[in-house]
DRENPA-3360 file (N, C-alpha, C; in nm, 2 decimals, always signed):
BEGIN
1 = MNSTINIK = +0.08/-0.12/+0.00/+0.00/+0.00/+0.00/+0.09/+0.12/+0.00 ~ +0.07/+0.20/-0.10/+0.16/+0.32/-0.12/+0.07/+0.44/-0.11 ~ +0.04/+0.49/+0.01/-0.04/+0.61/+0.03/+0.04/+0.73/+0.07 ~ -0.01/+0.85/+0.03/+0.05/+0.97/+0.07/-0.05/+1.06/+0.14 ~ +0.00/+1.15/+0.22/-0.08/+1.25/+0.29/-0.08/+1.38/+0.22 ~ -0.20/+1.44/+0.20/-0.21/+1.57/+0.14/-0.15/+1.67/+0.24 ~ -0.04/+1.73/+0.20/+0.04/+1.82/+0.29/-0.04/+1.94/+0.34 ~ -0.11/+2.01/+0.25/-0.19/+2.12/+0.29/-0.31/+2.09/+0.38;
9 = RFGFAFGA = -0.38/+1.98/+0.35/-0.49/+1.94/+0.43/-0.45/+1.89/+0.57 ~ -0.34/+1.82/+0.57/-0.29/+1.77/+0.70/-0.24/+1.89/+0.78 ~ -0.17/+1.98/+0.72/-0.13/+2.10/+0.79/-0.24/+2.18/+0.84 ~ -0.35/+2.20/+0.76/-0.47/+2.27/+0.81/-0.53/+2.20/+0.92 ~ -0.54/+2.07/+0.92/-0.60/+1.99/+1.03/-0.52/+2.01/+1.16 ~ -0.39/+2.00/+1.15/-0.31/+2.02/+1.26/-0.32/+2.16/+1.32 ~ -0.32/+2.26/+1.23/-0.33/+2.40/+1.27/-0.47/+2.43/+1.34 ~ -0.57/+2.38/+1.28/-0.71/+2.40/+1.33/-0.72/+2.33/+1.47;
17 = TGALFYFG = -0.66/+2.22/+1.48/-0.67/+2.15/+1.61/-0.59/+2.23/+1.72 ~ -0.48/+2.28/+1.68/-0.40/+2.37/+1.78/-0.48/+2.49/+1.82 ~ -0.55/+2.55/+1.72/-0.63/+2.67/+1.74/-0.75/+2.64/+1.83 ~ -0.81/+2.52/+1.81/-0.92/+2.48/+1.90/-0.87/+2.46/+2.04 ~ -0.75/+2.40/+2.06/-0.70/+2.38/+2.20/-0.67/+2.52/+2.26 ~ -0.62/+2.61/+2.18/-0.59/+2.75/+2.23/-0.72/+2.81/+2.28 ~ -0.82/+2.80/+2.19/-0.95/+2.86/+2.22/-1.01/+2.80/+2.35 ~ -0.99/+2.66/+2.36/-1.04/+2.59/+2.48/-0.97/+2.64/+2.61;
25 = CATVMLLL = -0.84/+2.66/+2.60/-0.76/+2.71/+2.71/-0.81/+2.85/+2.75 ~ -0.83/+2.93/+2.65/-0.88/+3.07/+2.68/-1.02/+3.07/+2.75 ~ -1.10/+2.97/+2.70/-1.24/+2.96/+2.76/-1.23/+2.91/+2.90 ~ -1.14/+2.82/+2.93/-1.12/+2.77/+3.07/-1.08/+2.88/+3.16 ~ -0.99/+2.96/+3.11/-0.94/+3.08/+3.19/-1.05/+3.18/+3.21 ~ -1.13/+3.20/+3.11/-1.24/+3.30/+3.12/-1.35/+3.25/+3.22 ~ -1.38/+3.13/+3.21/-1.49/+3.07/+3.30/-1.45/+3.04/+3.44 ~ -1.33/+3.00/+3.46/-1.29/+2.95/+3.59/-1.22/+3.06/+3.68;
33 = GHDSTVKF = -1.16/+3.16/+3.63/-1.09/+3.25/+3.71/-0.95/+3.20/+3.74 ~ -0.87/+3.28/+3.81/-0.73/+3.25/+3.83/-0.71/+3.13/+3.91 ~ -0.76/+3.12/+4.03/-0.73/+3.01/+4.12/-0.78/+2.87/+4.06 ~ -0.89/+2.87/+4.01/-0.94/+2.74/+3.95/-0.87/+2.71/+3.82 ~ -0.82/+2.81/+3.75/-0.74/+2.78/+3.63/-0.61/+2.72/+3.67 ~ -0.55/+2.77/+3.77/-0.42/+2.72/+3.82/-0.44/+2.57/+3.86 ~ -0.55/+2.55/+3.94/-0.58/+2.41/+3.98/-0.60/+2.32/+3.86 ~ -0.67/+2.36/+3.76/-0.70/+2.28/+3.65/-0.57/+2.24/+3.57;
41 = FNMLLHGF = -0.49/+2.34/+3.55/-0.37/+2.32/+3.47/-0.26/+2.24/+3.55 ~ -0.26/+2.26/+3.68/-0.17/+2.18/+3.77/-0.21/+2.04/+3.76 ~ -0.34/+2.01/+3.76/-0.38/+1.87/+3.75/-0.35/+1.81/+3.61 ~ -0.37/+1.89/+3.51/-0.35/+1.85/+3.37/-0.20/+1.82/+3.35 ~ -0.12/+1.90/+3.41/+0.03/+1.89/+3.39/+0.10/+1.81/+3.50 ~ +0.02/+1.72/+3.56/+0.08/+1.62/+3.66/+0.14/+1.69/+3.78 ~ +0.08/+1.80/+3.83/+0.13/+1.87/+3.95/+0.23/+1.98/+3.92 ~ +0.27/+2.00/+3.80/+0.36/+2.11/+3.77/+0.29/+2.24/+3.81;
49 = DVSAIVRM = +0.35/+2.32/+3.89/+0.29/+2.44/+3.94/+0.30/+2.56/+3.84 ~ +0.18/+2.59/+3.79/+0.17/+2.70/+3.69/+0.13/+2.83/+3.74 ~ +0.12/+2.84/+3.88/+0.07/+2.96/+3.94/+0.16/+3.09/+3.91 ~ +0.29/+3.07/+3.89/+0.38/+3.18/+3.86/+0.37/+3.22/+3.71 ~ +0.31/+3.14/+3.62/+0.31/+3.18/+3.48/+0.17/+3.21/+3.42 ~ +0.07/+3.18/+3.50/-0.07/+3.21/+3.45/-0.10/+3.36/+3.46 ~ -0.13/+3.42/+3.35/-0.16/+3.56/+3.34/-0.30/+3.57/+3.29 ~ -0.38/+3.64/+3.37/-0.52/+3.65/+3.34/-0.56/+3.78/+3.27;
57 = DITPLEEV = -0.47/+3.88/+3.26/-0.50/+4.01/+3.20/-0.46/+4.01/+3.05 ~ -0.51/+3.92/+2.97/-0.48/+3.91/+2.83/-0.59/+3.99/+2.75 ~ -0.54/+4.07/+2.66/-0.63/+4.15/+2.59/-0.69/+4.07/+2.47 ~ -0.80/+4.12/+2.42/-0.86/+4.05/+2.30/-0.77/+4.04/+2.18 ~ -0.69/+4.15/+2.16/-0.59/+4.14/+2.05/-0.49/+4.03/+2.07 ~ -0.44/+4.02/+2.20/-0.35/+3.91/+2.22/-0.41/+3.77/+2.20 ~ -0.54/+3.76/+2.23/-0.61/+3.63/+2.21/-0.62/+3.60/+2.06 ~ -0.66/+3.70/+1.98/-0.67/+3.68/+1.84/-0.53/+3.65/+1.78;
65 = LGIIQTFI = -0.43/+3.72/+1.81/-0.29/+3.70/+1.76/-0.24/+3.56/+1.81 ~ -0.27/+3.52/+1.93/-0.23/+3.39/+1.98/-0.29/+3.28/+1.90 ~ -0.42/+3.29/+1.87/-0.49/+3.19/+1.79/-0.43/+3.18/+1.65 ~ -0.40/+3.29/+1.59/-0.34/+3.30/+1.46/-0.21/+3.24/+1.46 ~ -0.12/+3.27/+1.56/+0.01/+3.22/+1.57/+0.01/+3.07/+1.59 ~ -0.08/+3.02/+1.68/-0.09/+2.88/+1.71/-0.13/+2.81/+1.58 ~ -0.23/+2.86/+1.50/-0.27/+2.80/+1.38/-0.15/+2.79/+1.28 ~ -0.08/+2.90/+1.26/+0.03/+2.90/+1.17/+0.14/+2.80/+1.21;
73 = LGWLVGAC = +0.18/+2.80/+1.34/+0.28/+2.70/+1.38/+0.22/+2.56/+1.37 ~ +0.10/+2.54/+1.40/+0.04/+2.40/+1.39/+0.04/+2.36/+1.24 ~ +0.00/+2.45/+1.15/+0.00/+2.42/+1.01/+0.14/+2.38/+0.96 ~ +0.24/+2.45/+1.01/+0.38/+2.42/+0.97/+0.42/+2.28/+1.02 ~ +0.39/+2.25/+1.15/+0.42/+2.12/+1.20/+0.35/+2.01/+1.13 ~ +0.22/+2.03/+1.10/+0.15/+1.93/+1.03/+0.20/+1.91/+0.89 ~ +0.23/+2.02/+0.82/+0.29/+2.01/+0.68/+0.42/+1.94/+0.68 ~ +0.50/+1.96/+0.78/+0.63/+1.89/+0.80/+0.61/+1.75/+0.82;
81 = IAAIYNTT = +0.52/+1.71/+0.91/+0.49/+1.57/+0.94/+0.45/+1.50/+0.81 ~ +0.36/+1.56/+0.74/+0.31/+1.50/+0.61/+0.42/+1.49/+0.51 ~ +0.50/+1.59/+0.49/+0.61/+1.59/+0.39/+0.71/+1.48/+0.43 ~ +0.74/+1.47/+0.56/+0.84/+1.37/+0.60/+0.78/+1.23/+0.58 ~ +0.65/+1.21/+0.62/+0.59/+1.09/+0.60/+0.59/+1.04/+0.45 ~ +0.55/+1.14/+0.36/+0.54/+1.11/+0.22/+0.68/+1.07/+0.17 ~ +0.78/+1.15/+0.21/+0.92/+1.12/+0.16/+0.97/+0.98/+0.21 ~ +0.95/+0.95/+0.33/+1.00/+0.82/+0.38/+0.91/+0.71/+0.34;
89 = SKSN = +0.78/+0.73/+0.31/+0.70/+0.61/+0.26/+0.73/+0.58/+0.12 ~ +0.79/+0.67/+0.04/+0.82/+0.64/-0.10/+0.94/+0.55/-0.11 ~ +1.03/+0.55/+0.00/+1.15/+0.47/-0.01/+1.12/+0.32/+0.02 ~ +1.01/+0.29/+0.07/+0.98/+0.15/+0.11/+0.94/+0.07/-0.02;
% end
């Protein structure tokens, strides 16, 4: 079976997934407040203390730019994964 991954579509899927996670994180912060956000991410990160790095005063512009940056980086990661997969699968 010689299959390839569409690089643009896989990159888009990876970027969109990253943007959804970013949006979910922002939603958790908005709904829970500082203390509960810290508790949530401490549990998620196996007890790693995030209290010193959680910043709650993020502007809407920072939110939008963060989602865009996360999407772009995710797209690049997904495109690289697909390209590497396609390249290495042709050699088999």
